[in-house]
KOLPARO-746451 format. One record per residue: residue in one letter; x, y, z of N, C-alpha, C in turn. Coordinates in steps of 0.02 Angstrom, whole numbers, plus 50000, padded with zeros to 5 digits. Atoms other than C-alpha are relative to their C-alpha. Example, Ala and Ser with C-alpha at 12.3 -4.5 7.8 and 13.67 -1.06 7.14 Angstrom:
// KOLPARO-746451
A500454994150000506154977550390500455006050000S499584994149997506844994750357499615005550037
// end
This chain:
// KOLPARO-746451
M499495002049955506975037146905500675001049970A499334999150026508775042046884500374993549998D499595006250010509935028646819500645000950038P499374999249961511385025346938500625000549956G499434999350046512505024846784500045006949966D500004993550034512055042446731500395005350036T499644995049961513005051146867500745000149979A499284999350021514725057846810500474999250059T499495001149946516165051546919500644999049967N499355001550026517995048346903499964993149964G500025006050040518285034846772499545000549943D500424999350061517265042146630500304997049940Q499685002650057518575035346515499754992649988A500265006850009517755018046543499315000049969G500674999750031516105024046467499505002050049P500494997349958514545031546539499624994550040D500395005549965513795014346593500424995750045W499565004749962515275007346688499774999050072H500265000849934514465010746856499454994550002R500565004850005512875001246805500314993049988Q499745006750014513944986746737500304997150067L499725002249937514904985646903499474997450051V500555001749956513284985247002499674993449979E500405005650023512424972646893500424993749998L499585006049999513954960946890500164997950072S499835001649929514114961047081499534994350023P500445005249973513464945147171499565002550057D500444996849946512754956747307499455003449966A500594996650024511024963647280500055007650020A499984993149984511034982547265499325002749992T500704997750002509364991247307500015007450019I500084992949986508985009847298499285001350029V500644999149967507565015147416499905007350011D500134992949990506745032147420499775001250071A500124997649931506215041947576499394996350032D500585003449971504525032747598500074992650001G499895007450000505325015547584499824996149937T500185003050066504845012147401500654998349964I499435002150041506065002047298500005003549932V499984996750067506615012547146500494996349953Y499555004150045507995000747084500254994350042V499675005849969508654983447121500384996449946S499565003350048510084974447037499794993049986P500195007050019509884957346946500234995050053A499795005049951510814948547090499424997950049V500585001749958509164948947186499674993349982E500335006050023508544934947080500364993750027A499675006049974509934922647135499944999850075I500035000249928509754927947317499294998350024L500705000749974507844928947338499504997249952G500435002950050507114922347175499545004749966Y500444995150034506284938647119500405002749940S499714996150052506614947746956500015007450021P500034992849980507044966246973499325003249986D500644997150012505394970746894499494998350053D500495002049949504454960947028500035004650061L499914996249937505154972147166499945007649988T499994992950013505284989247083499295002950010G500604997049983503945000547150499654997450061E500315002849937503574989747303500345003050062L499714997749936503834994447486500494994850020V499495004649978505424986747551499804996150060S500205003649939504604982547716499594994049990E500385005950018503474970147634500404994249993Y499585005650009504944958947603500474998750057I499595000749939505714960147777499544996250048H500375004049951505174947647912499745005050053P500304995249950503964956448036500425001050062A499604999649942505114952648180500625004449993D499414996550013506534961848096499895007349976R500174993350030505634977548029500215005550045A499824994549951505944987548190500765001449997S499294998850003507814984848182500235003449935V499844996850063507854989848000499835007550001S500174993149994506915005948036500515003650044E499514996649956508105009648179500675001249966T499404999450038509585006748063500015006049952I500114994250047508895019047934500025006750032E499994993649965508615032248062500695001850024E499324998749979510365030248132500425002449937R499664998050060510975031847950499845007349980R500214993450014510015048047928500415004950046V499674995749953510835055248085500755000249987S499305000250012512585049148043500114998549926A500025001350075512625051247852500664997349976D499375001950024514485047847840500184992850017E499835006449977514465030947930499494994749972P500445005650026513755015547840499744996050057Q500305003949945512575005147948499884992949972T500095007050019512534986147943499474996650043V500535003249963511054975447994499904992949971E500185006750024510644956847984499264999050010V500735000649998508844953447938499804993849960R500295005450038507724939647872499555003049947T500364997550059507014942847698499574994149971R500465004950027505584934147614500184998249926R499875002650067505994923547462499354999649956A500595000650047504864921447309499584994250018D500365006249983504404903847371499675000750067G500334999149935503784911047540500454998750056S499515001049947505284905447643500355006050020C499574994349982506464916747737500704998549992R499285000850006508294919747711500345005750031W499624995049966509544928847819500485003849951V499544996250042510514942747731500335005550044E499674994449967511784955547790499965006149953S500104993850044511364973047724500375006050029R499684993649984512394988947722499625005549974V500404994550025511465005147712500445006349998V499634993750009512255021047642499535005049969C500394994950033511525037547584500275000749928V499754999350071511575040147396500085007449984P499874993150020512185055947314499385003249971D500554996450028510975069247260499964998649927G500135000950070510195066647091499954992849978V500055007150019510235047647094499284997849994G500725002250005508365046347125499774995850058G500225003749941508295038647298500365003050060E499724997549938508785041347479500594995550027F499545004649975509755025447525500174994749948L499775005750042510775012247437500114994250053V499945006049957510644994947519500314994649964T499695005950035511874981347470499904994050049S500145005749958511394964047532500334993849975R499705006850014512254946847539499744994750047P500285005449955511604930347606500544998050052I499585002749947512324923547771499744993150017D500295006449992511894905147752500254996650063Q499725002849938513024900747900499535001850057R500474997849948511814910748010499374995749999E500585004450005510344900847943500104993150029A499835006549973511164884247982500085000150074R499914999649927511674889948152499385001150035D500644998849968509974896748192499554994050000T500435005950006509134881048130500204994850055D499795004649948510214870148242499855002650068F500164997349937509994882148385499254999450020A500765000349989508094882348363499824992950018T500195007049981508044863148363500234998450068T499735001549933509144861948516499565003550055K500404996249955508144875748602499324996850011E500635003149997506514866948561500004993850044R499925005849961507134850848631500105001550075M499884997949933507764859248788499355002550032R500614997249973506114868448809499504994150018M500485005549986505054852748794500244995450057A499755004349945506214842848909499895003350066L500054996449940506204856449040499245000450022E500685000049980504314857949032499744993450020G500285006449987504004839549030500294996350063A499715003749944505244833549163500505004350041N499584995249962506304848449222500764998350005L499305002049990507974839749205500224995249943G499695004650049509164831149080499614999549934I500325000850066508714825848904500074992949972W500025005450051508224810348807499435001549953D500484998250048507214811248650499824993549961W500225006550025506154796148594499515001349939D500444999850058505424795348417499534993850005M500465005849985503884784248456499734997049936V500225003050062503544780948275500514995349974T499465004550022505244773748229500304995950062D499745002849937505604768848413500735001450010E499284997949989507304777148400500055005050059V499914996349938507994785348559500695003749992E499394996149999509254799848557500135001350076R499844998649932510104801048728500695002850006D499324997349989511564810648797500444994250028E499525004949980513104801848862499944998350073L500045001249929512564802349044499804992650016L500245006549986511614786049040500504994549981T499535005150024512854776448933500624999750047E499435000049957514314781949039499844997350071M500215002149933513354778849199500014992250005L500055007349999513104760549149500644996849970G499365003050023514814758249071499994998149926Y500045001850070514264756448890500215006149957T499934994950051514724766048734499315001249972P500654998950032513274774148638499804994249951A500165005450048513404760248507499804993850037E500165005949963513354746648639499285000850032M500624998949970511854754648720499454999249952G500545000750049510874754348556499615006549993A500364993950017509764767448475499234999050004H500715001149997508044759748508499774998950072L500315000749936506894758648656500104992750027R499945006849980506984739948658500684998350032D499325001249972508874740648690500005002650072W500054997249933508494751348843499624995250047E500445004449963507084740048905500334993350017A499685006549988508184724548890500455000350063L499544999449939509274731349034499605000950064V500414998649943507814734049152500014993750046H500005005849955507884722749310499314996949998P500685003649999506504709249307499535002150055A500464998349942505874714449478499665006849991G500314993550011505534731849416499715001249933K500204998950071505074728949234499245001249995Q500694999050005503244727349266499805007050022R500114993249977503224743449366500225005449948H499774996050054504264751949229499535000449944D500425000450058503174745749089499315003150014R500674997449984501554750349180500005007750005A499944992749997502164768049219500045003049932L499964997550064502654770349041499374999749959A500645001050037501064763148969499455005050025E500524995649974499954773549086500095007349972H499884993450025500774789649025499875000149925V500125000050073500734784648841499264999849984E500735000050010498874781348861499675006250030A500234993449972498704798848938499614999250068Q500315000749938498194792149107500385003950056T499584996049950499584801549201500305005949965P499734993950032500274819049168500724999349975Y499335001350026502034812449147500224993150023Y499765006649985503044796649155500585000450048E499474999849948504084793649311500074993150028C499925006749970504864777949379500724999550025E499355001549972506324772249487500074992549992Y499925006850013507044755549436500754998749990R499305002050008508684746149412500154998049927L499805001650068509654744549250500674996350010Q499375004049997511044732149217500585003449970T499384996850027512794739149195500374995249957K499615004150044514054732649073500414994850042A499655004649955514954724549221499544994550026G500475005649980513364714249258499635001550066D500384998649940512824722449420499415004749982W500604996050012511284733249445500055006950031K499934993549975511144752049465499295003349998W500644996649997509614762149520500035006149957V500084994150044509044775049394499285002850009R500684996749998507634787749401499895003349932T500164997550068506794791749233499355003750004M500594995750008505544805649200499945002349931G500094997850067504774810749038499275001449984T500694998550019503224816348945499944999649924V500144999950071502394814048776499895007149980V500054993250019502604830648687499665000749931E500334999450066501844826848516499544994049993R500505005550016500284816848470499685001749932A500384999550064499364814048307499305002850015D500684997349991497614821148282499574994650036D500415005149967496914804548340500264998150068G499725001349933497924804648500500594995750000T499435004650001499284792848444500645003650018P499404996549978500914797548533500544999649944L499514999950050502284802748415500725001150026R499314997949975503734809548522499965001250073A499964998749927504254809648704500735002550015V499354997649975505674818648795500024999050073G499955000349927506344817148970500734999650024I499345000149967507804814349090500104993450031H499835005949960508734800449174500555002250051Q499584997649945509704801649336500264994150037D499705005249961510904790549430499815001550078I500214999349929510114788249604500214994050044D499855006449970510984772049653500205000850072D499834999049930511804778349812499435002150043R500574997549961510304787949870499484994150012K500525005149996509114773549830500204994550048R499785005549957510144760149916499965002250073A500094997549935510244771150068499305000350026E500714999949985508384773750067499744993250016L500245006649991508034755550050500264997050062A499715002649939509234751050188499625002850060L500344996749947508434763850301499274997550009K500705002350000506694757850252499974993050031E499955006849977507164739950289500085000250075E499865000049927507844744250460499395002850037R500564997349967506354754950500499424994950002E500565005250002505094741450447500184994250047M499795005549957506114728950544499765001050072F500154998849932505714737550705499335003250010T500684996949995504004745550669499464995249980D500565004250023503044731550585499854994450051G500145005149953503114720450738500634997650035P499415002549970504314711150850500484996349955A499505002950045505904706650762500384994350038V499625005849973506724689750791500644999349964V499315000150031508614689050763500214992949990F499735006850019509344673850673500705000749977K499365001050030511074668250634500024993149965W500025006450037511174655150499500694998349972A499395002050036512654645250433499885000849924D500094998950070512944649850252500134993249960A499975006850028512584631950196499324998149976A500645002250028511194621850113499484999750057G500555000249948509524624050208500095004850053W499884994749949510294637950317499904997250071P500065002749931510604628150481500035006150046I500074994449952510124639050629500554999450054E499505000149950511614643650742499835004250061Y500194995749947510804657350845499315002949986V500654996550009509034664350874499895003750069S500124995949940508484678050996499454996950042E500455002949950507494673751152499265001049981N500704998850014505884681751087499714995449946V500275004850050505714667850957499464995950026E500535004249971504634657951078499345004150005A500624996149997503414672451105499695001149932V500254998450069503284675850917499774993749964F500135005950040503374658350842499914993750040G500175005949960503204646550990500584995350008Y499475004949993504904638050975500455002050059A499524998949949506104636051120500665001549967P499374998450033507744644551072500524994150001E499505005349996508814629851132499884994449955K500145005550049507914617751019500135002049928L499894998150069508234628250864500745001249987Q499324998050012510044633450889500534994750016T499535005649991510864616350900500444999249944G499645001250060511504617650725499754994649956N500295005650040510504602550670499335001849968V500694997850027508874612350631500145004649942R499944995850059508814619350458499415004949996F500544994950003507834635650440499534998649944S500445001450057507154629850270499464995450020D500515004549979506204616250364499425003550035L500564996049969505194629650454499595003649948L500334996550052504674637250290499364996049976H500615003350030502924633650220500184996649936D499845003750056502964620750088499895004049932G500194996050063502164632749960500485005749986D499544994550011503534645849987500764998049999R499315001949991505114635750014500435000849935E499624999750065505654634449830500055007149977R499954992950023505234652649792500505003950039V499534996549960506234659149937500704998449982A499325002450021507754648849889500205003149933K499874997350065507634655249710500155007550007E499924992749995507474673649762500675001650034V499384999149965508954672249882500614998749954A499485001350048510024664249746500075005549951E500004994650053509534677949622500335006550030Q499704993949969509974691849745500784999350013R499285001149988511654684149787500375000149935S499654999950064512054682149602500115007249976N499894992850021511864700949582500555003650040G499404997249963513324703649702499795004050060S500234996349940512244710949841500164996250063N499875002949936512744707450022499365000550048R500644999749962510934710850077499474995449966L500515004750026509564697850058499325001850031S500664998349976507724702150070499484997149951P500525003450046506554689649981499315003050020D500684997849987504724694149967499724996150060P500255003449942503704690150123499804992949988Y500165007150009503444671650152499714997550068R500365003049940502584660050277500494995050032I499635005249960503374649450415499484996550047R500435003949953502594635950522500215001550074T499854998749932502494640050706500024993150035A499925006649960502764626950844499314996750006D500655003349994500864623750857499704998649932G500255001650066500684621750668499665005449964A500314994350034499944638750631500495002849951V499614996850055500564649650487500075007450018R499884992849988501374666850510500375002549941W499634996650052501944678550375500585003950028V499444996249972503674685950398500345004049944M499584996450045504814698550312500714999050026E499345001249980506624694550313500525005449974H499464995650019508144706550313500664997050023T499415004049983509804697750306500595003249971K499354997750024511604702850287500484993949993I499495005450008512954690950217500635002550032V499374998149964514494691350328500504995049976D499455004250019516064684850250500605000950047E499434999849956517514680450364500594996749969P499415002950030519264677450296500194993750035A499755006549977519914659650318499484996450042A500565003649966518214654350383499385000249961Q500645000450034516504649650324499605006450023G500424994649985515394665150314499344997950030Y500675001749971513664666150395499525005649980L500564995350016512024675150376499735002650068L500304996949939511394687450508499425004249980G500584996450024509644693850493499445000250051Y500594999149957507954698150566499384997449964L500675002050024506204690850543499515004350033V500534995649970504794702950568499314997049979D500665003150007503024695950591499555005549965V500414995650039501944704350456499344997049984T500625003650011500444692950470499385004749995E500594995749999499194706450511500005004449936R499974996150062499834717250368499834996149939K500175004050057499724703050244499234998449998E500755001150001497914699450299499655006249979H500314993750024497494717650277500105000949926E499904999650071498304717250104499514995649962R500475004550033497254702050061499285002949999E500654997049998495684710650119499935005749946L500034994550047496104725750011500014997049928E500015003050066496484714449861499304996949986A500675002750009494834705549889499495005349983R500434994250012493944722349898500075002649929E499904997450067494814728149741499734995449945R500315004750047494314712049649499245000949997K500734999049997492544715049708499805006049962Y500144993850037492574732849641500094998649927R499845001050068493394727049481499454996049967N500555004150026492074713549457499375004049993L500624995650002490724726049498500055004749941F499924995350055491434738649377499944996849933E500015003250061491654726149239499324996849984G500665003050013489924719149262499465004349980T500514995350019488974734649211500235004549948R499874994650050488914746849065499775006550025D500214993849973488224760149178500625003250035A499464996949961489364772849263499944998250073L500005002249932489854766549432500575003250039M499494996449960490774776149565499944998650073V500005001549930491264774349746500175006450038L499854993749961491224788749875499864998750073D500134999749929491314791350060499845006950020R500204993449979490934806450167500525005349983D499464995150015492604814450122500055001349925G499984999150071492364812949932500044993649959Y500015005650045492584801149787500634995950004I499455004549994493714785949790500184997049936D499845003950060493574776849625499415000249951C500565000550049492534774649466500254995149944N499835004750055492444763049312500095004049937E499864996450065492864767149133499415003249969R500614996950029491054770449085499885006850031T500054993249968491094784949211500395005149962L499584995450035492544792649124499725001549929E500324998950066491674790348952499415004750007L500644996149997490004797549012500135007450019F499864992849979490784813049094500535003349959G499494997150043492134815748964500625001650036L499394998849961493594814249087500534995049975D499455003550026495294807249052500274994550047S499695004449949495764798349215499564999750061V500345000649936495114792549383500185006550046G499774994149960496154806849461499605006049978A500384994450020495224819449353499264999450024F500695001149975493564811649407499975001950073V500004998449929494014812649593500065007650011D499964992849990494494830849572499385003749977R500624996850027492914835049470499424995050006A500535004749990491534824249546499395002149965P500614998150038489864823249459499575005350029W500414994549970489004834549585500285006849986E499734993750019490254847749540499895001449924L500114999250071489924844649355499224999849990A500734999550005488104850249358499815007249988P500204993150005487124865649309499865002950070Q500124996749934486784878349448499364997650033T500655002849972485014872049462499764994449956Q500305005550035484074856449413499395002549960P500594997750040482584857049289499435002550044D500564998049956481414858549435500135006650039G499814993649967482324874349496500374999350066T499655001249937483154866249649500745001449990P499264999150005485004871349681500344993249997S499695006550015486104857349613500354997150062K499575002549945487354856049756499594998050060D500435001349940486084857049896499624993849992D500415005750015484984844249812500394993750000A499555005850003486414832449780500194997650068F499805001849932487034832849958499424997450042E500595002549963485294829950022499884992649981H500075007050021485164813749917500544995650032I499415003949972486904808249977499874998750072E500105000749927486474811350157499434994950015R500545004849991484844801950139500244992549989A499775006750014485734786950067500474997750059F499615001949943486994786950211499574998350059E500445000949943485554787750334499554993949992T500505005050010484294775650256500254993749963G499735005650034485424764250154499985000749921E500014999350071484934770049978499605006449985A500374994350025484244784449874499974999049924F500115000850073483514784149696499685006549979F500254993750027483244800049595500245001149933E499764997950070483424808249425500415006850011W499554994749988484744820849405500295002449928T499694997450060485434832349264500735001150011H499294999549992487294830449249500325004649945Q499654996250052488574840849153500674996949986R499365002950020490034833649054500535005350004A499444995749997491774840849056499975005549943D500024994950056491424849748887499405004950010G500554995249988489894858748962499324997649977T500625002850016488534848048881499664996550058T500365003449947487184840648993499624993949978F500415006050017486214824249001499604998050061P500355002449944484874817349112500184992950019A499785006849980485234801949217499574997850061E500285003349942484484789849341500614998750050V499485001049952485544789149500499764995850058K500165004349943485484775249629500594999750046L499475000349950486504776949787499854994450048S500065005649956486794761549896500565000150050R499494999949945487714761250063500334993250008F499645005949983489054748450104500595002150046E499434998749956490564746750221500644999949962Y499344999450032492264752350160500525001550054E499464999549948493724749450280499655002250067N500374999049939492474749250427499675007050004E500334993650001491744765950374499454999649945P500524999950051490134769250280500185003549935A499854997250065490294772550094499374998549954L500555000650046489144773349945500254997549929H499965001150070489024765049774499515004749963A500444995850038488324777349648499954997549930L500115002850068487574769549490499655005449961V500314994650037487224782549359499864997549927R500185002650065486284778049199499735006049958D500204995050047486084789749050499314998449975I500665001150020484224791449015499765004949946T500184995350050484294803448872499504997549951E500475002750047483374792048752499324999250031R500665000549967482014788248879499655006550009K500314993549990481754806648915499735002649934E500264997650064481614810448729499384996149980Y500615004050016480364796048709499425002750041E500544997349960479354802848856499755006749973Q500204993550028479334820248779499594998949937R500395001550058478744812748614499324997650018L500625002849979477424802848703499535005450029Q500404994549970476814818048800499715004449944A500244995950057476714827848638499424996649963Q500525004050034475684813748560499355000250042R500614999749956474514813648712499695006749996D500284993550006474314832248702499635000849936N500324999450064473934831048517499344996349997L500605004149996472694816948549499455003650041D500484996649959471824826948685499665005849960V500244994350040471654842048570499524997449945L500395003050055471014831148426499334997650027N500615002749971469764822548539499505005550016R500464994449982469064838948602499715003449939V500234996650059468954846648431499464995949961L500465004550037468154831648348499334998950037R500625001349959466914828248490499565006249996H500414993850003466384846648491499675000949933D500294998750066466144847848303499494994949980I500475005450019465304830848281499355000950039R500614999149963464104833948425499605006149975N500364994750026463644850748357499624998449937D500345001650059463284843948186499444995050010L500565004949986462284829148257499385003850034Q500574996449971461264841348362499615003749946L500354996750052460854851048205499584995149957V500385005250037460374834648115499394998050038T500525002049960459284829748262499445005549999A500494994449996458454846948272499615000549933Y500344999450065458064847748083499594993949988A500415006250010457424829748082499375000550040E500634999049963456224833648223499565005449969L500404994850030455694849448135499624997449937V500305002850060455344839847974499434995250021A500525004449975454374826748074499375003850021E500584995849978453264840348151499625003149941E500334996250052452894849247990499794995449940S500185004350056452714834247872499384996150015D500615003849995451014826147844500044993549966D499925006550036451714812047742500244994550047E499825005449955451654796547846500544995549976S499505004350029452844787647725500675002850018T499304997349983454284799347777500134999050074G499915000749930454004795847963500514994650018E499535005449985454964779347958500725002149988Y499264997750018456504787947874500215005150053I499804995149952456444802247997500194996350064E499855003349939456414790048142500704996549995T499335003250013457934780948069500535005250009V499514994549994458854797748055500115001850074L499964998149932458464801948235500374994750040E499675005449965459024784748298500755000049984S499284999950019460634785648198500365005850033A499664994149966460994803248265500124998750070E499925001649927460674797648442500584994850011H499485005149994461844782648416500675003349989A499364996450012463204794248345500205004150058I499864996049939463054805548496500284995650051E499725004749947463344790248608500684997949980L499325001750021464854785848505500505005550019T499534994649981465594803148533500154999550077Q499875000749925465334800148722500474994750012T499535005949991466194783148708500715002049978A499354997850026467594790848605500355004550049R499714995749949467844804248739500264995750060E499795004549945467944790348871500624996349981M499405003650024469184780648764500635004650005A499464995149998470294796148747500205000950072D499824999149932470194798748934500394994350028V499635005849980470774780948960500715000149975M499354999850031472234783148840500435005250033L499644994249974472714799448923500094999550076S499955000649926472544793349103500654997150020A499405002649972473984788349213499834995450059D500145004949942474164775049352499805003750061D500214996849938473954788349484499285002649999D500744998450002472144791149424499584994750037I500365005049962471664775049511499875002250068E500234997749935470704778049671499504995050028H500505004349969469454770249791499315002449980V500674997950028467684770349718499474996350034D500595003049969465994767249798499634996049948L500315004150050465324752349695499245001249997E500714999449998463544753449755499715006549971G500224993650027463304771949716500075000649926V499904999450072464034770749542499524995649961L500425004850037463044755349490499265002350004E500714997749995461394762449557499865006049957R500084993650040461634779449466499924997649926E500005002050069461954770149303499334996149982L500665003450014460384759149323499465005149992D500514994950008459344774649349500055003249930E499924996850065460054782249190499724995849943V500265004250055459684767049080499254998650004R500735000649998457944765149148499655005749968S500314994450030457584782349096500085000049919A499874999850070458384780348925499644994249962Y500365005450034457514763448888499414997750045P500595001449955455784763848972499644993449982D500335006250020455224748448875500354993950024A499625006049973456564737248950499894999250074V500085001449930456484728849117500664998850034F499385000849964457944730749238499874998150070T500155003049936457974720249392500664999350038V499445001249958459224719849539499874993650038D500155006549971459304701549590500174999550074T499795000249929460244703949753500155007250019E499844993049978460584719249858500765000949988I499304998050017462154727949795500405001450062P499644999249940463494726749929500315006950003A499664993549990464184743050001500724999050009E499295001250001465944739649950500385005449964T499574995450035467384750549895500474995949956V499595003950048468344744549741500555004649974R499444996250034469994749549657499825001849926A500254998450066469444759049503500195007549987S499924993050014469344776749431499335003049989S500674996450012468014789849394499654997349941M500335002950061467684780749233499674993250010L500365006249991466964765249315499295000249977A500724999050024465244772149271499944998149930S500005001850072465704769849088499964992549990V500025007150005465974751449117499294997250006F500685002549988464244748349186499515002949947R500434997050051463404760649065500024996449935N499895003750065464124751648912499694992950003L500255007249994463664734148976499255000050005L500754999849996461854739349026499705001949934K500284998150066461554748248857500104994149950N499895005450042462334733548766499494994650012A500495005349986461104721348849499325001649972V500644997850030459664731848778500085000549924Q499924998350071460324737448610500094993949956H499905006250040460834719748555499504994750020N500495004849978459274711648623499474999349943D500505001050051458034703448498499294998750024K500625001449973456614701548616499535006349998D500454993950000455044712848615500115003950065V499904996849937455354716548798500704997750025P499305002149978457254716648840499974999650079E499985000849930457544710049017500774999750021V499304999849977459184714049109499984999150077T499965001749929459634706649281500695001650027V499354997849969461034714249393500044996650070S499865002949936461814705249539500735001650018A499334998449977463394708649642500154996050063T499825004349944464334697649764500725002050023A499344998049972465784702449881500394993450015Q499575005449985467184689949890500605002450044E499474998049955468804689649994500465005849973A499574994850028469884700249874499665004049944S500334996650058468614705949745499265000550009V500744999750006466834710649705499814998149929V500235002350069465944701749557499345002549986V500624997350022464604710649464499804996249937R500235003750058463514700349343499435003849967I500524996750039462434708649206499764995049948A500305005250045461264695649123499435003049958D500584997850044460044698248977499704993949972N500345005150034458774688348884500054999949923G499894999450075459484691748712500214993749968P499805005850038460174679948581500644996750025G499375003149973461804676748679500575001349949V499414999150041463544676148607500284993049985P499725006750018464144660648511500694999050029P499365001449967465644652248594500595002049953A499454998150044466694655948437500165007150002Q499874993049999466484674448462500135002850067Q499924997349932466654675648651500715002750013D499314997549986468564677248648500175006349967A499864994250042468514690748518499555006250008I500534994649996466994701048569500265006550031F499724993949969468034712948674500535003349960G499494997150040469234716348533499775006749972K500124993550025469404733448463499624999549932G500365000150065468054735848326499564994049990E500465005450009467114719548358499275001950007T500734998249998465254720548325499594994350021G500385006049983464414703648326499285001250002L500734999749996462574699448337499685003849941E500234996550059462334707048163499865007650015S500084993149982462494724148244500385004449952S499624994850044462974739748145500485004050045G499514996149959463944746048296500704998349990T499275001250006465814746948310500304995750051G499715004349949466014736848465500505003750045I499504996249960467114750848540499845000350074G500204999849929466074750748697500244994450039L499735005849965466554733148744500775000150006Y499274999349996468364736748703500205005050057L499924995349946468254751748822499914996650068V500145003549939467514740448955500604995750022E499435004549982468944727948949500625003950018T499414995849986470294741448940499975003150067L500054997049937469604750249092500084994650060V500005004949947469324734549199500684997250011E499345002749995471034727749160500505005150028S499564994749972471834744449205499915000550075Y500115000049930471064742649375500294993750037G499765006249972471844725449398499464994950004G500535004950000470194716549371499964996049935A500105004150059469444705349235499265000449979V500735000350025467874704549123499984994149957D500095006450039467164688749046499274999649978I500695001150023465584682748958499834992750006E500255007049992464494667348993499334999449961D500655001650028463014659248903499524998250057T500495002349954461384656548994499534995549963D500415004950030460144642748962499255002050016P499895001950067459084643448858500265005449953A499784994650046459554660648788500275005750045G499724994449963460464676548835500704999550013A499284999749983462194681448894500075003550068V499834996849934462984686249058500735002849996F499334996849996464424698849069500205000250073V499745000849934465454695749226500605004850009V499514995049989466474710049294500304998950071E499675000749934467774706749435500455005650015L499644994149982468494721949523500384998950066P499665000849934469834722549660499665003650058R500364997349939469074725149830500515003650045V499584996549953469834737949950499784997950065T500185002549933469894729850119500285004550053
// end
């Protein structure tokens, strides 16, 4: 690279390096850039301006150190310089400091002489005033942007962390205060809010801060420095929130609407005066108790009083007021007069009619001051009894809904044929919505997959359930809902019809059943696994036992040794008993896998006779007797009722210690049940064991059996809604008593 001090120019008498010395002593940064934009030289001043050493930048592309938004203008300036080589070009750009921040510089671009080793010489100096101006402008612009987006007019800026409020002079001048008198905190502002509107103001502000409304808007009165009240409209929005949703900053506008608001209120009062019912005109003396000086003729039709009896000047209007309202009305009138208003309009109150009834009225009165004479009050009373009763009904209904909403942790919503009306907080949580308004706009039936798990179209299915509830009074079904974030959950839905403002409406109770569905799925998987295990074990065990039986019989046929006969007989008996156990195990598994809908109507006579035939064939040495004719009755049972009788009949033989087992069967039909008794002549069951003999795994009677057959008997009979018991007989034996529900 050529050294800028190597070029011979006028002034050689100062030495060959005087050009370099001048460049390096200059506070402006001098940069030589070649044709492809590579930095070939930069003076030491760059370190003071941008924080880089010359070595850091030499060999780098100059575009890498220019803000992306300014690169186009730099390229355009260079091209212009190439076209007009004699005219230096100036451009203001943002350059990147060594610490990563940006700094505005003013750069002049000139062509360098041939032989210097570059194409352009760029001299740059910082323009900090531009940075400060741009920073202030950016801040103001950002505030204006947020204010316009949030409320479209005016500006106030509330730091919700420090509670400091920056406001323009509009509000302070409007109310007659200086900025210092107005204060710099929200509490200073709130202290000026009229008591009658403070609750409305605070509620509107709180609802927006809690993200229940898209913006904050309220019309209310503020106290001026002179002590009177001025109507103001305030709008604003929270523009910054922390990650956890905590509001950090709000901006908005305020506007003087006093003239317009008072005109609106006056017009509203006059309109209500003549539209809410017949208006009765009164003239009262401006004195204690408001003596009545005049009343219009329609007072008798509305309140029952004869006009001539009221307007004598001796009847005080306050005496007509209900005892419960008299003090309040006097206080409200005094407060309104103290505010300098010549219009009086206390909240609705009650008056006693001539027959002792109570009517609600709204009063609109004007104070008339007459010079050199006592003033008077001229006003109207409007009967608003029906409206007040309607408001009470609405309040009662709202309390009912509120109590209903607060009394459940399920999602609860109200809908009519036109759409959704209201919902509780649990509904918003369950569906992931922010407000009741959002819920009404995006009702649950709209937040659902296209089809339900059974393949039915969601909307059609939903409207079918809703219509059924309107027609029959209720509907109960399971439904897959979708949250606002797209995730789904199963729910139980119960729709109940009720009357809302004399029109049919529905309560919809929605319960998330995700856990129950997951449990049912696990239970079904366990049932499936049990079924597979039962089939596999029963198949393998029976195959092995059949092989044992076949080989034992083969050994018995081929063996001449009588001493082995007893052992072979034991093997065969044990194998046969094991085969019976696999049958019982299969029946137990069927019981465990069965459902309530497996219960049916069963012919008792046919089942019992078939099982008697089976055991007679299996035990030819035993005697089976039917003591009475088996009634031809139908009982509530299942296809496994045969297992009940088979186990009891075999049990009577297998646990019998007599040479000839005797079993007696009888059956009796009663009003609601059929009782079957199976008696044997065996050793009986000791009283101490009778309560436990049906337990899982009980054997008793010194038997080697597992007792699972009797456990199966009790499990089946109880699943039918029946009962099984055991009784002793005298002198020996036992009786098993089975009671089954009779189908009448």
